[in-house]
C-alpha positions in Angstrom: -10.0 -6.2 20.2 -11.7 -9.5 19.4 -10.9 -12.0 16.7 -14.1 -12.9 15.0 -12.7 -14.9 12.1 -11.2 -17.5 12.1 -12.9 -19.1 15.0 -12.7 -19.4 17.9 -13.3 -15.9 19.1 -10.4 -14.5 21.2 -9.5 -11.2 22.8 -6.1 -9.9 21.5 -3.9 -6.9 21.9 -3.4 -4.5 19.0 0.4 -4.1 19.1 2.1 -6.8 17.1 -1.2 -8.1 15.6 0.2 -8.0 12.0 3.9 -8.4 12.8 3.7 -12.1 13.3 0.7 -12.9 11.1 1.4 -15.2 8.1 2.3 -13.4 4.8 3.0 -16.5 2.7 4.7 -16.1 -0.7 2.6 -17.1 -3.7 2.9 -20.7 -5.0 4.1 -19.3 -8.3 7.3 -18.2 -6.7 6.8 -14.5 -7.5 6.7 -11.8 -4.8 3.6 -11.3 -2.6 1.9 -8.0 -3.4 -0.4 -6.6 -0.7 -2.2 -3.3 0.0 -3.9 -1.6 2.9 -6.7 1.0 3.1 -8.8 2.6 5.8 -12.3 3.5 4.8 -15.6 4.8 6.1 -18.7 2.6 5.9 -19.8 4.6 2.8 -16.5 3.7 1.0 -14.5 6.9 1.4 -10.7 6.4 1.6 -9.9 10.1 0.8 -12.0 13.2 0.5 -11.5 16.6 -1.1 -11.0 19.3 1.6 -10.8 22.1 -1.0 -7.0 21.9 -1.2 -6.2 18.3 -1.9 -7.5 14.7 -1.4 -6.5 13.2 1.9 -7.5 10.5 4.4 -10.6 11.9 6.3 -9.8 13.0 9.9 -13.0 11.4 10.9 -11.8 8.0 9.7 -8.0 8.0 10.4 -7.0 6.9 13.8 -3.8 5.8 15.7 -4.9 2.2 16.0 -5.3 1.7 12.2 -2.0 3.7 11.8 -0.2 1.3 14.0 -1.2 -1.7 11.8 -0.4 0.3 8.6 3.1 0.6 9.9 3.4 -3.0 11.0 2.5 -4.0 7.5 5.3 -1.7 6.2 7.7 -3.4 8.6 7.0 -6.7 6.9 7.8 -5.4 3.4 11.0 -5.5 1.4 9.8 -2.6 -0.8 7.0 -0.1 -0.7 5.1 0.8 -3.9 4.1 4.5 -4.1 3.3 6.9 -6.9 4.3 10.2 -8.5 1.0 11.6 -7.1 2.2 10.9 -3.6 5.6 12.6 -4.3 3.8 15.7 -5.5 1.7 15.7 -2.3 4.8 15.3 -0.2 6.4 18.3 -2.0 3.3 20.4 -1.5 3.0 19.4 2.2 -0.4 17.7 1.7 0.7 14.1 2.1 -0.7 12.2 5.0 2.8 11.5 6.4 6.2 10.5 5.2 6.6 7.1 3.8 6.6 4.4 6.5 8.2 3.6 8.8 7.2 6.8 10.6 9.6 8.5 13.0 7.6 7.3 16.1 8.0 3.6 15.3 11.5 2.8 16.5 10.3 -0.6 17.8 9.4 -1.6 14.2 12.8 -0.6 12.9 14.4 -2.6 15.7 12.1 -5.6 14.8 13.4 -5.4 11.2 17.0 -5.2 12.1 16.7 -8.1 14.5 15.7 -10.2 11.4 18.5 -9.1 9.3 16.6 -6.4 7.3 17.5 -2.7 6.9 15.7 -0.3 9.2 13.2 0.7 6.5 11.9 -0.9 3.3 13.1 0.3 -0.1 10.7 2.4 -2.2 9.4 2.0 -5.8 7.7 5.0 -7.4 5.1 4.3 -10.1 4.7 7.1 -12.6 4.0 7.5 -16.3 4.7 11.2 -16.5 7.6 11.5 -14.1 6.3 14.9 -13.1 7.5 15.1 -9.5 10.5 16.1 -7.5 12.1 13.7 -5.0 12.4 14.9 -1.5 16.2 15.2 -0.6 15.5 13.3 2.7 14.4 10.3 0.7 17.6 10.2 -1.3 19.8 10.7 1.7 18.5 7.6 3.6 19.6 4.0 3.5 16.8 3.0 1.2 17.1 2.1 -2.5 14.7 4.2 -4.6 13.4 2.6 -7.8 11.4 4.1 -10.6 8.7 2.2 -12.5 7.6 3.8 -15.7 6.9 3.0 -19.4 8.9 3.3 -22.6 6.8 6.4 -23.4 8.2 8.3 -20.3 9.6 11.8 -21.0 13.3 11.3 -21.7 14.4 14.5 -20.1 12.6 13.8 -16.8 13.9 10.3 -16.8 17.5 11.5 -17.1 16.9 14.0 -14.3 15.6 11.3 -11.9 18.4 8.9 -12.7 21.0 11.7 -12.2 19.5 12.3 -8.7 20.2 8.8 -7.7 17.0 6.9 -8.6 17.3 3.5 -10.3 15.2 2.0 -13.0 13.5 -1.2 -11.8 13.1 -2.4 -15.4 15.7 -1.3 -17.9 14.5 -0.8 -20.6 11.1 0.2 -19.3 8.2 -1.9 -20.6 5.9 -0.6 -23.3 2.9 -0.8 -20.9 3.1 0.3 -17.2 0.7 -2.2 -15.6 0.4 -4.3 -12.5 2.1 -7.4 -14.0 5.1 -5.3 -15.2 5.4 -3.7 -11.7 5.4 -7.1 -10.0 7.8 -8.7 -12.5 10.3 -5.8 -12.3 10.4 -5.7 -8.5 10.5 -9.5 -8.3 13.5 -9.5 -10.6 15.3 -7.2 -8.1 14.9 -9.9 -5.5 12.0 -8.5 -3.5 9.6 -11.0 -1.9 7.0 -8.8 -0.2 5.8 -5.7 -1.9 3.5 -3.3 0.0 1.4 -0.8 -2.0 1.0 2.3 0.2 -0.4 4.5 -2.6 -3.8 5.3 -3.9 -6.6 3.9 -6.1 -5.0 4.5 -9.5 -2.1 2.2 -8.7 -4.6 -0.3 -7.2 -6.4 -0.3 -10.5 -3.1 -1.2 -12.3 -2.6 -4.1 -9.8 -6.1 -5.4 -9.9 -6.6 -5.1 -13.6 -3.6 -7.4 -14.2 -4.5 -9.7 -11.3 -1.2 -8.7 -9.6 -2.7 -8.1 -6.1 -2.5 -11.1 -3.7 -3.9 -9.6 -0.4 -5.9 -6.6 0.6 -6.0 -5.4 4.2 -8.9 -3.1 5.0 -9.8 -1.1 8.1 -13.5 -0.2 8.0 -14.4 2.6 10.4 -18.0 2.4 11.5 -18.9 5.9 10.3 -20.9 7.4 7.4 -19.2 10.6 6.3 -20.6 11.6 2.9 -18.9 14.1 0.6 -19.2 14.7 -3.1 -15.5 14.6 -3.9 -13.9 11.4 -2.8 -11.7 8.4 -3.7 -12.6 4.8 -3.2 -10.3 1.8 -3.1 -10.0 1.3 -6.9 -10.4 4.2 -9.4 -10.3 3.7 -13.2 -12.2 1.9 -16.0 -14.4 -1.0 -15.1 -12.3 -4.1 -14.7 -12.7 -6.5 -17.6 -12.3 -9.4 -15.2 -13.6 -8.5 -11.7 -11.2 -9.5 -9.0 -12.5 -12.1 -6.6 -11.3 -12.2 -3.0 -12.0 -14.3 0.0 -12.3 -13.1 3.6 -9.4 -14.6 5.6 -9.7 -12.8 8.9 -11.8 -10.3 10.8 -11.0 -8.5 14.0 -13.5 -6.2 15.8 -12.0 -3.2 17.4 -14.2 -1.5 20.0 -11.5 0.5 21.8 -13.3 3.9 21.3 -15.1 6.2 23.6 -17.3 7.7 20.9 -18.9 4.4 20.0 -17.7 4.2 16.4 -15.6 1.1 16.3 -13.9 -0.5 13.3 -13.1 -3.9 11.7 -9.7 -5.0 10.6 -10.2 -7.3 7.6 -7.9 -9.4 5.4 -8.9 -10.6 1.9 -6.9 -12.9 -0.2 -7.2 -13.1 -4.0 -9.0 -16.1 -5.4 -6.6 -17.8 -7.9 -7.8 -18.4 -11.5 -8.1 -22.1 -10.8 -10.5 -21.5 -7.9 -12.8 -19.1 -9.6 -16.4 -20.3 -10.0 -17.3 -21.2 -13.6 
């Protein structure tokens, strides 16, 4: 792969590309919140295959998957959703929460730096209508719940009895990106990786709670009437501005459809053009 930005151009290997890359904490002192998506050129991150929405097979690839996992290795806590938990239970989830079983080197990388083998997990859900996989509760991870004061009391008691912890107790009146960031920051986390879908991305971007977006753009047009894009929800009252920090061109494909690995950082309020 070739680094295009920042200059100078340089040929680099894929493995380890994101492991040592800078992930600076915000000047405000709060946790860094970052997300990652793989998309087609026409903006599809998930398509409807008639059973469920999932990452298109024509876009997903092992090289992007490696970098997805490297970003997870950098995280203290993963942000996921009740929707993902329902997909996990139904067998339609893309994979188990990272780190995947084939990435022992990344678990070793974490332990060598004094971290547990896998990051903790925070589940964002207003309805709490999901069941937790027993395997998730049996691991070494701490599992947190992020919900609002309007959450169904019975479901909340059931999840707490199963071993889940409330990240904010009592829960906030509004479940938004700022509340998610504040609650997990209060638990001592410094790097939060959103590995869920476009609805949670809307919560984060609507509140200006996203710091960095990693984006893999596969050089393919795939179409499809039923699909998700990066952010799904009402039009943002204040559009979120981002600046391109790096760009890598990956041409390690025999079919000719390469991809770009991009990083965008949020433009702070003080730097927004008037």
